N, CA, C and O of each residue as an XYZ file, in Angstrom:
860
protein
N      22.921     15.210     -4.540
C      22.921     13.759     -4.678
C      23.853     13.354     -5.831
O      23.756     13.889     -6.935
N      24.750     12.408     -5.560
C      25.711     11.990     -6.569
C      25.034     11.190     -7.670
O      23.895     10.744     -7.533
N      25.770     11.020     -8.771
C      25.228     10.261     -9.894
C      24.989      8.803     -9.506
O      24.039      8.178     -9.978
N      25.851      8.267     -8.648
C      25.672      6.879     -8.196
C      24.389      6.753     -7.372
O      23.620      5.807     -7.542
N      24.171      7.721     -6.479
C      22.964      7.701     -5.660
C      21.721      7.841     -6.531
O      20.714      7.171     -6.302
N      21.796      8.707     -7.520
C      20.673      8.874     -8.437
C      20.404      7.591     -9.221
O      19.255      7.208     -9.440
N      21.484      6.940     -9.636
C      21.332      5.689    -10.379
C      20.689      4.615     -9.508
O      19.833      3.864     -9.976
N      21.100      4.542     -8.243
C      20.518      3.554     -7.326
C      19.050      3.870     -7.051
O      18.224      2.963     -6.948
N      18.729      5.156     -6.932
C      17.347      5.554     -6.716
C      16.487      5.149     -7.912
O      15.391      4.611     -7.752
N      17.002      5.416     -9.112
C      16.270      5.037    -10.319
C      16.137      3.515    -10.424
O      15.108      3.001    -10.863
N      17.183      2.811    -10.018
C      17.150      1.341    -10.052
C      16.057      0.791     -9.151
O      15.297     -0.088     -9.556
N      15.978      1.303     -7.937
C      14.967      0.805     -6.996
C      13.562      1.222     -7.424
O      12.609      0.468     -7.228
N      13.424      2.411     -8.005
C      12.122      2.832     -8.512
C      11.673      1.912     -9.643
O      10.528      1.461     -9.673
N      12.587      1.641    -10.569
C      12.253      0.737    -11.665
C      11.982     -0.677    -11.191
O      11.063     -1.338    -11.674
N      12.794     -1.145    -10.233
C      12.597     -2.485     -9.694
C      11.247     -2.602     -8.989
O      10.563     -3.620     -9.101
N      10.870     -1.541     -8.259
C       9.569     -1.547     -7.600
C       8.434     -1.607     -8.602
O       7.459     -2.332     -8.404
N       8.561     -0.838     -9.689
C       7.525     -0.864    -10.717
C       7.412     -2.215    -11.383
O       6.306     -2.720    -11.581
N       8.534     -2.806    -11.732
C       8.513     -4.117    -12.395
C       7.991     -5.204    -11.460
O       7.221     -6.070    -11.876
N       8.414     -5.156    -10.192
C       7.948     -6.154     -9.231
C       6.441     -6.062     -9.031
O       5.754     -7.080     -8.950
N       5.937     -4.841     -8.952
C       4.495     -4.663     -8.761
C       3.718     -5.159     -9.967
O       2.676     -5.796     -9.812
N       4.209     -4.876    -11.167
C       3.522     -5.343    -12.364
C       3.538     -6.866    -12.452
O       2.543     -7.476    -12.843
N       4.665     -7.481    -12.090
C       4.763     -8.942    -12.146
C       3.809     -9.590    -11.144
O       3.084    -10.527    -11.477
N       3.820     -9.079     -9.919
C       2.944     -9.649     -8.889
C       1.485     -9.374     -9.211
O       0.630    -10.236     -9.010
N       1.197     -8.174     -9.710
C      -0.190     -7.825    -10.009
C      -0.761     -8.692    -11.128
O      -1.939     -9.049    -11.100
N       0.063     -9.027    -12.103
C      -0.430     -9.894    -13.183
C      -0.856    -11.237    -12.629
O      -1.901    -11.768    -13.002
N      -0.043    -11.787    -11.733
C      -0.400    -13.061    -11.109
C      -1.616    -12.903    -10.201
O      -2.479    -13.778    -10.150
N      -1.678    -11.784     -9.489
C      -2.804    -11.557     -8.586
C      -4.124    -11.391     -9.318
O      -5.156    -11.896     -8.875
N      -4.088    -10.684    -10.439
C      -5.312    -10.505    -11.212
C      -5.770    -11.824    -11.822
O      -6.969    -12.091    -11.909
N      -4.805    -12.654    -12.245
C      -5.173    -13.968    -12.770
C      -5.795    -14.824    -11.674
O      -6.775    -15.528    -11.915
N      -5.223    -14.767    -10.458
C      -5.767    -15.540     -9.341
C      -7.157    -15.039     -8.953
O      -8.013    -15.814     -8.526
N      -7.368    -13.731     -9.110
C      -8.672    -13.164     -8.780
C      -9.691    -13.287     -9.899
O     -10.831    -12.841     -9.767
N      -9.270    -13.899    -11.007
C     -10.180    -14.114    -12.142
C     -10.664    -12.803    -12.741
O     -11.795    -12.721    -13.221
N      -9.828    -11.786    -12.718
C     -10.215    -10.482    -13.264
C      -9.127     -9.976    -14.214
O      -8.838     -8.780    -14.263
N      -8.536    -10.898    -14.962
C      -7.443    -10.548    -15.858
C      -7.797     -9.487    -16.879
O      -6.922     -8.742    -17.321
N      -9.066     -9.403    -17.263
C      -9.442     -8.446    -18.302
C      -9.270     -7.001    -17.855
O      -9.186     -6.103    -18.692
N      -9.217     -6.760    -16.533
C      -9.053     -5.393    -16.035
C      -7.591     -5.025    -15.823
O      -7.284     -3.857    -15.584
N      -6.687     -5.989    -15.904
C      -5.301     -5.715    -15.536
C      -4.669     -4.675    -16.448
O      -3.932     -3.808    -15.979
N      -4.947     -4.750    -17.735
C      -4.322     -3.817    -18.673
C      -4.680     -2.375    -18.334
O      -3.833     -1.488    -18.438
N      -5.909     -2.134    -17.936
C      -6.338     -0.768    -17.619
C      -5.726     -0.248    -16.321
O      -5.747      0.956    -16.068
N      -5.184     -1.139    -15.499
C      -4.590     -0.738    -14.226
C      -3.070     -0.693    -14.262
O      -2.434     -0.379    -13.256
N      -2.484     -1.003    -15.412
C      -1.024     -1.102    -15.504
C      -0.347      0.195    -15.069
O       0.600      0.162    -14.283
N      -0.816      1.321    -15.564
C      -0.166      2.597    -15.261
C      -0.205      2.894    -13.764
O       0.807      3.275    -13.174
N      -1.380      2.718    -13.151
C      -1.515      3.020    -11.727
C      -0.654      2.089    -10.875
O       0.007      2.530     -9.935
N      -0.667      0.800    -11.211
C       0.117     -0.158    -10.437
C       1.613      0.063    -10.634
O       2.387     -0.010     -9.679
N       2.017      0.333    -11.868
C       3.427      0.606    -12.125
C       3.913      1.834    -11.392
O       5.010      1.837    -10.835
N       3.090      2.895    -11.389
C       3.458      4.121    -10.687
C       3.550      3.878     -9.188
O       4.463      4.372     -8.527
N       2.598      3.112     -8.653
C       2.629      2.784     -7.223
C       3.907      2.032     -6.871
O       4.527      2.295     -5.840
N       4.294      1.106     -7.722
C       5.525      0.361     -7.484
C       6.758      1.249     -7.533
O       7.672      1.087     -6.725
N       6.789      2.191     -8.481
C       7.915      3.117     -8.578
C       8.023      3.996     -7.338
O       9.118      4.217     -6.822
N       6.892      4.493     -6.865
C       6.889      5.310     -5.649
C       7.340      4.493     -4.445
O       8.084      4.983     -3.596
N       6.885      3.237     -4.377
C       7.313      2.364     -3.286
C       8.821      2.147     -3.354
O       9.495      2.115     -2.324
N       9.351      1.996     -4.574
C      10.791      1.819     -4.731
C      11.579      3.013     -4.224
O      12.634      2.854     -3.611
N      11.061      4.217     -4.481
C      11.733      5.427     -3.994
C      11.705      5.474     -2.468
O      12.717      5.770     -1.834
N      10.546      5.180     -1.882
C      10.436      5.177     -0.426
C      11.361      4.133      0.199
O      12.019      4.392      1.205
N      11.398      2.968     -0.404
C      12.249      1.894      0.112
C      13.724      2.302      0.031
O      14.495      2.044      0.956
N      14.108      2.932     -1.068
C      15.503      3.380     -1.219
C      15.872      4.377     -0.121
O      16.965      4.311      0.442
N      14.965      5.292      0.178
C      15.235      6.316      1.181
C      15.142      5.778      2.603
O      15.795      6.287      3.514
N      14.318      4.737      2.788
C      14.044      4.242      4.149
C      15.065      3.224      4.628
O      15.451      3.232      5.797
N      15.507      2.346      3.730
C      16.391      1.254      4.132
C      17.767      1.416      3.507
O      17.910      1.971      2.417
N      18.771      0.925      4.212
C      20.137      0.956      3.702
C      20.601     -0.422      3.239
O      21.379     -0.531      2.291
N      20.130     -1.464      3.902
C      20.515     -2.817      3.528
C      19.740     -3.265      2.290
O      18.520     -3.117      2.226
N      20.457     -3.814      1.309
C      19.812     -4.186      0.051
C      18.802     -5.308      0.237
O      17.777     -5.331     -0.444
N      19.075     -6.241      1.148
C      18.133     -7.329      1.404
C      16.827     -6.783      1.976
O      15.747     -7.237      1.599
N      16.922     -5.800      2.893
C      15.721     -5.172      3.441
C      14.932     -4.469      2.348
O      13.701     -4.485      2.353
N      15.643     -3.853      1.411
C      14.965     -3.159      0.316
C      14.198     -4.131     -0.575
O      13.055     -3.875     -0.955
N      14.835     -5.236     -0.897
C      14.181     -6.223     -1.759
C      12.938     -6.788     -1.086
O      11.887     -6.902     -1.717
N      13.051     -7.139      0.183
C      11.900     -7.691      0.905
C      10.771     -6.657      0.994
O       9.596     -6.992      0.844
N      11.143     -5.402      1.240
C      10.126     -4.353      1.333
C       9.445     -4.127     -0.010
O       8.249     -3.837     -0.055
N      10.187     -4.255     -1.101
C       9.591     -4.102     -2.424
C       8.623     -5.238     -2.728
O       7.572     -5.017     -3.329
N       8.972     -6.441     -2.318
C       8.061     -7.577     -2.504
C       6.777     -7.344     -1.719
O       5.680     -7.570     -2.229
N       6.919     -6.889     -0.471
C       5.745     -6.606      0.346
C       4.884     -5.530     -0.298
O       3.662     -5.666     -0.365
N       5.518     -4.457     -0.774
C       4.778     -3.365     -1.408
C       4.037     -3.845     -2.651
O       2.880     -3.485     -2.866
N       4.708     -4.663     -3.472
C       4.074     -5.174     -4.690
C       2.856     -6.018     -4.363
O       1.816     -5.894     -5.009
N       2.984     -6.875     -3.359
C       1.859     -7.737     -2.990
C       0.706     -6.933     -2.397
O      -0.457     -7.189     -2.711
N       1.020     -5.968     -1.545
C      -0.032     -5.177     -0.911
C      -0.759     -4.291     -1.927
O      -1.982     -4.155     -1.870
N      -0.011     -3.691     -2.850
C      -0.650     -2.870     -3.881
C      -1.586     -3.709     -4.741
O      -2.685     -3.277     -5.088
N      -1.136     -4.907     -5.079
C      -1.963     -5.798     -5.890
C      -3.212     -6.230     -5.138
O      -4.310     -6.222     -5.694
N      -3.047     -6.608     -3.873
C      -4.194     -7.052     -3.077
C      -5.224     -5.932     -2.921
O      -6.429     -6.173     -2.987
N      -4.745     -4.723     -2.715
C      -5.664     -3.596     -2.567
C      -6.475     -3.388     -3.841
O      -7.686     -3.176     -3.785
N      -5.808     -3.448     -4.983
C      -6.512     -3.209     -6.245
C      -7.442     -4.357     -6.604
O      -8.551     -4.136     -7.090
N      -6.990     -5.579     -6.366
C      -7.845     -6.731     -6.655
C      -9.101     -6.696     -5.781
O     -10.195     -7.016     -6.247
N      -8.941     -6.306     -4.520
C     -10.104     -6.224     -3.638
C     -11.084     -5.167     -4.128
O     -12.298     -5.354     -4.040
N     -10.563     -4.065     -4.640
C     -11.446     -3.035     -5.201
C     -12.202     -3.562     -6.418
O     -13.365     -3.220     -6.628
N     -11.540     -4.392     -7.213
C     -12.146     -4.923     -8.431
C     -13.123     -6.058     -8.160
O     -14.212     -6.102     -8.732
N     -12.725     -6.981     -7.278
C     -13.495     -8.229     -7.131
C     -13.983     -8.500     -5.717
O     -14.631     -9.521     -5.486
N     -13.692     -7.612     -4.753
C     -14.080     -7.817     -3.355
C     -13.585     -9.169     -2.826
O     -14.323     -9.901     -2.168
N     -12.329     -9.479     -3.128
C     -11.719    -10.679     -2.589
C     -10.211    -10.513     -2.552
O      -9.632     -9.752     -3.327
N      -9.585    -11.243     -1.635
C      -8.132    -11.244     -1.501
C      -7.648    -12.662     -1.780
O      -7.816    -13.538     -0.932
N      -7.056    -12.912     -2.934
C      -6.711    -14.275     -3.330
C      -5.713    -14.953     -2.387
O      -4.731    -14.346     -1.959
N      -5.985    -16.224     -2.073
C      -5.062    -17.006     -1.254
C      -3.699    -17.125     -1.919
O      -2.685    -17.266     -1.236
N      -3.669    -17.070     -3.245
C      -2.411    -17.207     -3.972
C      -1.428    -16.081     -3.653
O      -0.234    -16.197     -3.932
N      -1.936    -14.986     -3.065
C      -1.052    -13.892     -2.648
C      -0.933    -13.790     -1.135
O       0.169    -13.604     -0.618
N      -2.050    -13.907     -0.413
C      -2.007    -13.719      1.037
C      -1.200    -14.806      1.744
O      -0.422    -14.505      2.649
N      -1.374    -16.055      1.344
C      -0.674    -17.150      2.031
C       0.832    -17.132      1.781
O       1.600    -17.249      2.735
N       1.293    -16.985      0.505
C       2.743    -16.861      0.305
C       3.331    -15.630      0.989
O       4.479    -15.648      1.435
N       2.536    -14.557      1.068
C       3.024    -13.345      1.727
C       3.259    -13.605      3.213
O       4.247    -13.142      3.783
N       2.338    -14.354      3.841
C       2.515    -14.706      5.250
C       3.742    -15.594      5.440
O       4.521    -15.394      6.371
N       3.909    -16.576      4.554
C       5.066    -17.473      4.650
C       6.368    -16.703      4.467
O       7.344    -16.957      5.174
N       6.390    -15.763      3.524
C       7.596    -14.975      3.279
C       7.901    -14.075      4.476
O       9.065    -13.864      4.817
N       6.862    -13.548      5.109
C       7.073    -12.728      6.292
C       7.678    -13.523      7.434
O       8.562    -13.032      8.138
N       7.208    -14.743      7.621
C       7.780    -15.608      8.663
C       9.232    -15.949      8.347
O      10.077    -15.983      9.241
N       9.517    -16.201      7.070
C      10.885    -16.501      6.675
C      11.798    -15.296      6.929
O      12.915    -15.443      7.425
N      11.308    -14.111      6.584
C      12.097    -12.904      6.815
C      12.357    -12.691      8.303
O      13.458    -12.304      8.695
N      11.345    -12.944      9.129
C      11.510    -12.787     10.578
C      12.532    -13.774     11.125
O      13.351    -13.419     11.973
N      12.483    -15.006     10.643
C      13.403    -16.034     11.143
C      14.843    -15.762     10.712
O      15.778    -16.082     11.446
N      15.028    -15.174      9.527
C      16.378    -14.900      9.039
C      16.957    -13.634      9.664
O      18.152    -13.571      9.953
N      16.109    -12.628      9.872
C      16.600    -11.364     10.407
C      16.973    -11.485     11.869
O      18.018    -10.988     12.289
N      16.139    -12.132     12.637
C      16.406    -12.360     14.056
C      15.561    -13.543     14.508
O      14.357    -13.397     14.717
N      16.177    -14.718     14.662
C      15.405    -15.916     15.034
C      14.570    -15.748     16.294
O      13.571    -16.443     16.476
N      14.977    -14.824     17.171
C      14.220    -14.623     18.408
C      12.842    -14.032     18.148
O      11.951    -14.158     18.988
N      12.651    -13.393     17.004
C      11.353    -12.786     16.704
C      10.380    -13.766     16.051
O       9.185    -13.487     15.944
N      10.895    -14.905     15.620
C      10.032    -15.847     14.903
C       8.841    -16.327     15.731
O       7.733    -16.378     15.196
N       9.013    -16.687     17.032
C       7.849    -17.161     17.804
C       6.712    -16.151     17.869
O       5.547    -16.531     17.756
N       7.034    -14.851     18.051
C       5.965    -13.850     18.132
C       5.292    -13.653     16.786
O       4.078    -13.466     16.713
N       6.092    -13.695     15.705
C       5.513    -13.561     14.368
C       4.604    -14.743     14.063
O       3.505    -14.565     13.537
N       5.058    -15.946     14.390
C       4.250    -17.143     14.161
C       3.002    -17.126     15.021
O       1.928    -17.524     14.569
N       3.136    -16.664     16.272
C       1.973    -16.591     17.159
C       0.930    -15.620     16.611
O      -0.270    -15.882     16.688
N       1.394    -14.490     16.053
C       0.460    -13.534     15.466
C      -0.289    -14.133     14.298
O      -1.499    -13.945     14.170
N       0.422    -14.857     13.441
C      -0.233    -15.541     12.319
C      -1.272    -16.526     12.830
O      -2.384    -16.599     12.308
N      -0.901    -17.277     13.849
C      -1.796    -18.300     14.383
C      -3.056    -17.693     14.980
O      -4.150    -18.231     14.812
N      -2.903    -16.570     15.677
C      -4.061    -15.920     16.300
C      -5.095    -15.535     15.251
O      -6.282    -15.818     15.414
N      -4.651    -14.892     14.177
C      -5.593    -14.469     13.150
C      -6.153    -15.651     12.365
O      -7.310    -15.627     11.946
N      -5.336    -16.686     12.165
C      -5.817    -17.878     11.466
C      -6.891    -18.588     12.281
O      -7.914    -19.006     11.739
N      -6.657    -18.724     13.584
C      -7.643    -19.371     14.459
C      -8.914    -18.533     14.541
O     -10.021    -19.073     14.538
N      -8.755    -17.215     14.613
C      -9.931    -16.333     14.661
C     -10.787    -16.504     13.416
O     -12.013    -16.584     13.493
N     -10.120    -16.560     12.265
C     -10.854    -16.749     11.016
C     -11.621    -18.065     11.017
O     -12.779    -18.111     10.604
N     -10.973    -19.144     11.484
C     -11.636    -20.443     11.505
C     -12.821    -20.442     12.463
O     -13.856    -21.041     12.169
N     -12.680    -19.777     13.605
C     -13.788    -19.701     14.561
C     -14.972    -18.941     13.974
O     -16.122    -19.360     14.103
N     -14.673    -17.818     13.328
C     -15.751    -17.045     12.699
C     -16.412    -17.861     11.601
O     -17.635    -17.845     11.459
N     -15.603    -18.577     10.822
C     -16.127    -19.369      9.715
C     -17.034    -20.492     10.215
O     -18.030    -20.824      9.573
N     -16.683    -21.078     11.368
C     -17.466    -22.186     11.915
C     -18.701    -21.688     12.662
O     -19.794    -22.229     12.494
N     -18.521    -20.650     13.492
C     -19.610    -20.176     14.344
C     -20.576    -19.249     13.608
O     -21.759    -19.189     13.944
N     -20.079    -18.533     12.617
C     -20.939    -17.593     11.882
C     -20.608    -17.663     10.400
O     -20.032    -16.722      9.855
N     -20.963    -18.761      9.737
C     -20.604    -18.923      8.322
C     -21.183    -17.860      7.406
O     -20.653    -17.617      6.322
N     -22.264    -17.228      7.832
C     -22.875    -16.181      7.009
C     -22.373    -14.787      7.375
O     -22.921    -13.779      6.930
N     -21.324    -14.748      8.191
C     -20.797    -13.463      8.638
C     -20.275    -12.655      7.462
O     -19.887    -13.201      6.429
N     -20.274    -11.336      7.645
C     -19.765    -10.447      6.604
C     -18.242    -10.330      6.641
O     -17.654     -9.593      5.850
N     -17.610    -11.055      7.555
C     -16.160    -10.995      7.667
C     -15.525    -12.045      6.770
O     -15.584    -13.231      7.097
N     -14.922    -11.660      5.657
C     -14.341    -12.633      4.735
C     -13.011    -13.167      5.239
O     -12.276    -12.483      5.951
N     -12.717    -14.409      4.852
C     -11.483    -15.025      5.295
C     -10.241    -14.350      4.765
O      -9.197    -14.382      5.415
N     -10.332    -13.734      3.585
C      -9.170    -13.080      3.003
C      -8.600    -11.988      3.887
O      -7.382    -11.812      3.940
N      -9.458    -11.248      4.584
C      -8.983    -10.185      5.465
C      -8.188    -10.762      6.632
O      -7.163    -10.203      7.023
N      -8.657    -11.875      7.187
C      -7.935    -12.500      8.286
C      -6.588    -13.049      7.811
O      -5.596    -12.977      8.536
N      -6.555    -13.594      6.604
C      -5.292    -14.108      6.069
C      -4.308    -12.970      5.807
O      -3.103    -13.129      6.001
N      -4.824    -11.820      5.366
C      -3.963    -10.664      5.172
C      -3.443    -10.160      6.517
O      -2.294     -9.729      6.620
N      -4.288    -10.213      7.545
C      -3.850     -9.827      8.883
C      -2.795    -10.792      9.415
O      -1.858    -10.383     10.102
N      -2.953    -12.070      9.093
C      -1.929    -13.041      9.488
C      -0.598    -12.706      8.824
O       0.456    -12.787      9.455
N      -0.652    -12.330      7.552
C       0.564    -11.917      6.857
C       1.144    -10.653      7.494
O       2.360    -10.519      7.627
N       0.265     -9.729      7.885
C       0.726     -8.504      8.532
C       1.439     -8.814      9.840
O       2.455     -8.196     10.159
N       0.906     -9.774     10.600
C       1.544    -10.156     11.858
C       2.927    -10.737     11.616
O       3.843    -10.527     12.411
N       3.081    -11.475     10.507
C       4.384    -12.047     10.182
C       5.399    -10.960      9.847
O       6.580    -11.085     10.171
N       4.936     -9.896      9.199
C       5.851     -8.839      8.755
C       6.080     -7.765      9.813
O       7.179     -7.216      9.899
N       5.071     -7.455     10.615
C       5.167     -6.318     11.540
C       4.986     -6.696     12.994
O       5.075     -5.831     13.866
N       4.732     -7.972     13.283
C       4.450     -8.374     14.651
C       2.968     -8.286     14.949
O       2.257     -7.541     14.275
N       2.473     -9.026     15.944
C       1.039     -9.032     16.264
C       0.477     -7.649     16.585
O      -0.601     -7.286     16.114
N       1.214     -6.879     17.389
C       0.712     -5.554     17.745
C       0.744     -4.612     16.551
O      -0.103     -3.728     16.428
N       1.720     -4.801     15.675
C       1.746     -3.996     14.459
C       0.552     -4.281     13.580
O      -0.035     -3.365     13.004
N       0.184     -5.562     13.473
C      -1.003     -5.932     12.701
C      -2.255     -5.361     13.339
O      -3.161     -4.911     12.638
N      -2.312     -5.376     14.674
C      -3.473     -4.817     15.378
C      -3.569     -3.309     15.147
O      -4.663     -2.773     14.973
N      -2.427     -2.632     15.148
C      -2.428     -1.190     14.890
C      -2.901     -0.890     13.470
O      -3.681      0.037     13.250
N      -2.422     -1.682     12.510
C      -2.857     -1.501     11.126
C      -4.356     -1.737     10.995
O      -5.046     -1.012     10.278
N      -4.856     -2.754     11.692
C      -6.287     -3.058     11.651
C      -7.108     -1.907     12.225
O      -8.138     -1.535     11.663
N      -6.654     -1.344     13.342
C      -7.405     -0.249     13.978
C      -7.476      0.969     13.061
O      -8.536      1.579     12.923
N      -6.361      1.325     12.440
C      -6.346      2.488     11.548
C      -7.203      2.220     10.312
O      -7.951      3.091      9.869
N      -7.090      1.009      9.757
C      -7.878      0.670      8.569
C      -9.369      0.715      8.876
O     -10.159      1.193      8.061
N      -9.754      0.221     10.042
C     -11.178      0.256     10.441
C     -11.677      1.692     10.551
O     -12.788      2.004     10.124
N     -10.854      2.559     11.123
C     -11.260      3.953     11.280
C     -11.436      4.629      9.920
O     -12.409      5.351      9.702
N     -10.494      4.393      9.012
C     -10.587      5.002      7.686
C     -11.779      4.445      6.916
O     -12.515      5.196      6.275
N     -11.970      3.121      6.979
C     -13.092      2.503      6.275
C     -14.425      3.016      6.819
O     -15.367      3.228      6.056
N     -14.505      3.215      8.131
C     -15.739      3.730      8.726
C     -16.019      5.158      8.260
O     -17.159      5.505      7.953
N     -14.971      5.983      8.210
C     -15.147      7.363      7.760
C     -15.614      7.410      6.308
O     -16.512      8.176      5.959
N     -14.998      6.588      5.471
C     -15.390      6.555      4.058
C     -16.797      6.007      3.906
O     -17.598      6.545      3.142
N     -17.101      4.933      4.632
C     -18.424      4.320      4.535
C     -19.535      5.228      5.034
O     -20.647      5.204      4.507
N     -19.235      6.028      6.050
C     -20.265      6.909      6.609
C     -20.657      8.026      5.654
O     -21.715      8.634      5.811
N     -19.819      8.298      4.674
C     -20.116      9.360      3.709
C     -20.826      8.849      2.466
O     -21.175      9.628      1.580
N     -21.036      7.551      2.402
C     -21.684      6.981      1.227
C     -23.205      7.147      1.307
O     -23.786      7.328      2.377
N     -23.808      7.076      0.140
C     -25.262      7.139      0.069
C     -25.838      5.886      0.725
O     -25.526      4.780      0.282
N     -26.672      6.014      1.771
C     -27.202      4.840      2.476
C     -28.078      3.956      1.605
O     -28.310      2.795      1.941
N     -28.569      4.488      0.486
C     -29.436      3.696     -0.389
C     -28.634      2.886     -1.412
O     -29.192      2.064     -2.139
N     -27.327      3.126     -1.460
C     -26.490      2.373     -2.383
C     -25.825      1.206     -1.659
O     -25.932      1.077     -0.439
N     -25.146      0.368     -2.413
C     -24.469     -0.800     -1.846
C     -23.449     -0.353     -0.799
O     -22.627      0.526     -1.060
N     -23.507     -0.958      0.378
C     -22.618     -0.586      1.466
C     -21.371     -1.467      1.526
O     -20.578     -1.350      2.460
N     -21.195     -2.324      0.566
C     -20.054     -3.232      0.581
C     -18.755     -2.443      0.419
O     -18.647     -1.578     -0.450
N     -17.777     -2.752      1.264
C     -16.515     -2.020      1.259
C     -15.363     -2.994      1.043
O     -15.291     -4.016      1.726
N     -14.464     -2.704      0.112
C     -13.269     -3.542     -0.066
C     -12.264     -3.253      1.044
O     -11.369     -2.424      0.878
N     -12.413     -3.934      2.169
C     -11.618     -3.599      3.348
C     -10.126     -3.785      3.098
O      -9.310     -3.071      3.679
N      -9.760     -4.735      2.241
C      -8.351     -4.936      1.945
C      -7.689     -3.710      1.351
O      -6.484     -3.516      1.508
N      -8.470     -2.875      0.665
C      -7.930     -1.657      0.066
C      -7.529     -0.647      1.136
O      -6.695      0.221      0.880
N      -8.106     -0.747      2.325
C      -7.734      0.117      3.443
C      -6.668     -0.543      4.316
O      -5.791      0.128      4.860
N      -6.759     -1.847      4.439
C      -5.828     -2.571      5.305
C      -4.422     -2.632      4.709
O      -3.437     -2.480      5.432
N      -4.322     -2.852      3.401
C      -3.010     -2.998      2.774
C      -2.116     -1.761      2.965
O      -0.960     -1.917      3.358
N      -2.607     -0.540      2.702
C      -1.737      0.631      2.889
C      -1.323      0.839      4.346
O      -0.211      1.296      4.612
N      -2.206      0.509      5.291
C      -1.837      0.698      6.698
C      -0.767     -0.312      7.118
O       0.103      0.010      7.927
N      -0.825     -1.522      6.578
C       0.234     -2.499      6.850
C       1.567     -1.976      6.328
O       2.591     -2.079      7.003
N       1.546     -1.422      5.138
C       2.765     -0.866      4.539
C       3.307      0.278      5.397
O       4.515      0.383      5.608
N       2.401      1.139      5.893
C       2.831      2.266      6.725
C       3.462      1.780      8.027
O       4.479      2.318      8.463
N       2.860      0.764      8.648
C       3.426      0.218      9.879
C       4.790     -0.403      9.608
O       5.721     -0.241     10.396
N       4.903     -1.114      8.489
C       6.193     -1.732      8.149
C       7.275     -0.672      7.980
O       8.401     -0.865      8.439
N       6.954      0.436      7.334
C       7.934      1.503      7.146
C       8.268      2.206      8.459
O       9.345      2.786      8.596
N       7.352      2.158      9.423
C       7.578      2.857     10.689
C       8.540      2.111     11.600
O       9.066      2.693     12.549
N       8.778      0.836     11.327
C       9.680      0.058     12.170
C      11.115      0.410     11.812
O      11.485      0.312     10.642
N      11.939      0.817     12.774
C      13.340      1.125     12.462
C      14.032     -0.051     11.797
O      13.868     -1.184     12.248
N      14.810      0.183     10.728
C      15.429     -0.912      9.977
C      16.343     -1.798     10.808
O      16.505     -2.978     10.496
N      16.950     -1.244     11.871
C      17.905     -2.021     12.654
C      17.242     -2.792     13.788
O      17.926     -3.398     14.614
N      15.917     -2.771     13.829
C      15.207     -3.505     14.876
C      14.445     -4.655     14.253
O      14.083     -4.588     13.078
N      14.187     -5.732     15.030
C      13.500     -6.916     14.490
C      12.063     -6.637     14.160
O      11.487     -5.643     14.602
N      11.480     -7.533     13.368
C      10.121     -7.325     12.872
C       9.070     -7.386     13.953
O       7.940     -6.952     13.728
N       9.405     -7.918     15.136
C       8.408     -8.003     16.200
C       8.453     -6.808     17.127
O       7.764     -6.794     18.148
N       9.269     -5.778     16.788
C       9.375     -4.600     17.639
C       8.038     -3.936     17.920
O       7.865     -3.414     19.021
N       7.051     -3.921     16.973
C       5.761     -3.308     17.301
C       5.127     -3.874     18.560
O       4.257     -3.232     19.149
N       5.542     -5.067     18.987
C       5.069     -5.601     20.259
C       5.450     -4.651     21.392
O       4.699     -4.485     22.353
N       6.604     -4.039     21.273
C       7.065     -3.118     22.314
C       6.676     -1.680     22.003
O       6.502     -0.869     22.912
N       6.540     -1.364     20.711
C       6.157      0.017     20.355
C       4.703      0.289     20.668
O       4.363      1.353     21.187
N       3.823     -0.691     20.349
C       2.395     -0.491     20.514
C       1.844     -1.203     21.726
O       0.787     -0.832     22.237
N       2.551     -2.232     22.200
C       2.019     -3.047     23.290
C       2.395     -2.497     24.650
O       2.023     -3.071     25.673
């Protein structure tokens, strides 16, 4: 690897770490758990650096790299905040969905309708659950994160991420002591699977390709 390539790799690793720390600070403030942020700095920074390395190796276009780093920073923050406070702040999930729709419209305008439709499906589902079963254990934050996932990976990509996250959460939950609290921070499982699906989409294909890959 040339010195230029090494420098670019280090640049993206550092950029990923800084982006994750910046987003996480805002996310922790939105989640009202700012006092824990300092203790998580090392883990979040390292996660961002690793994401930067993966993004550098996965994508060639600099715009794709920047967008992927933003997604990684937001998902890492949401996962950690959910572990801390069992909530996914709207201050992160909603802008993430909007940014995903913007990315879809700029990359290939033809993919925007499917991305928007995926967001709408999960948003409507959340509202129906909220109205018909207000005491349900399904929090709105998870549906909003799924809407963001649909914007970034397409509806079928979001469905694939949801299926894998459910399987992992079930396996982890089944090993817990039944006499202890069974509450699970589902966003901590959903966020990494969304990231994995996003990385699985070929860079030269539109964001709605999972419709054809999984559908």
